[in-house]
N, C-alpha and C positions, 0 to 999 in steps of 0.2 A: 487493295485500294482502288477507289472509283475515281476517276476523273470529272472534273468539274467542267472541261472542255468538251462541247458535243458539236459533231459538224455533220451537216448535210451537203453532200455534194451529187449536182447534175452537171453535165459537161456540156458547154456550147462554144460556138466561134463567135460570138459577137462582140463589139466594143464593150467593155466591162467597166463598170462604176461600182464604188464601194460606199455603202452607207452605215452610220455607226448609231446606234441607240444607246442611251441609259434606261434600263428596264428593272425595275425592282422584283426581280427574281428572288425566290428564297430557298427554291430546293428544285431538284432536276426535273419534278413534274412541271413546274413554271418554264424550265428550259425547254422541255418537249413539247409543250402547247405551243410556244413562241416558233419553234422550228416547223411543227405542223400547220400553222397558221401563215407563216412566210413561205411555207415550201409548196403550197398551193398557188402562190402567184407566178402567171407565165413571165419567164424573163430571168427569175430568181436562179443562180446556178449554185451558190454557196451560202451556208448560214452557220455562224458561229458563235455558241452562247458561253459566257463564263458566268456561272452562278455567284462566285465569290465576287468577282469586280462589277457584278451587275452590267455586264455590257453585251450587245448584240452586234456582230457585223454582219452585214448582209451585202454579198457582192451580186451584181445584177446587170443585166444589159443596159444600154443608156435608154431603151423605151419605158423603163419602169421609173415611175415617178416616187421621189422620196416621201412625197404627202400622201400618195396610195399605200405606201409600206405603214407609214405613222397611222393612218387611218385604221388600217387593219388591226395595230397594235393596240390603239386606242379603245377599239370594240372589246378587244380582252380585256384590256385594262380596267374598263368600265363594269365588265361581269366579274372580274376578279380583285378587284380592290388594289393592283398592283400598279405602282407609277410607270410612265413612259414619256420618253422624250428624247428628240434628235440630239445628240450628241454636239457639243460645240467645237 
């Protein structure tokens, strides 16, 4: 049984923030792409994707802008046709 929850972790000792996104992921390939894209952002320490719930939770230090994370995902969205939005 394959889990729909994938995690990327990088340890850091900064003050951390959490940003949630609603992402139109339909498969593990989408989830892996999201993890790969956000994992390249300096200051991101953890990425949790849930394909079934279509959610992404990013833990990052406070120097990382939510808008920068959103811009990275929107670029992927434009190429993939998948929806991306900050969770409310």
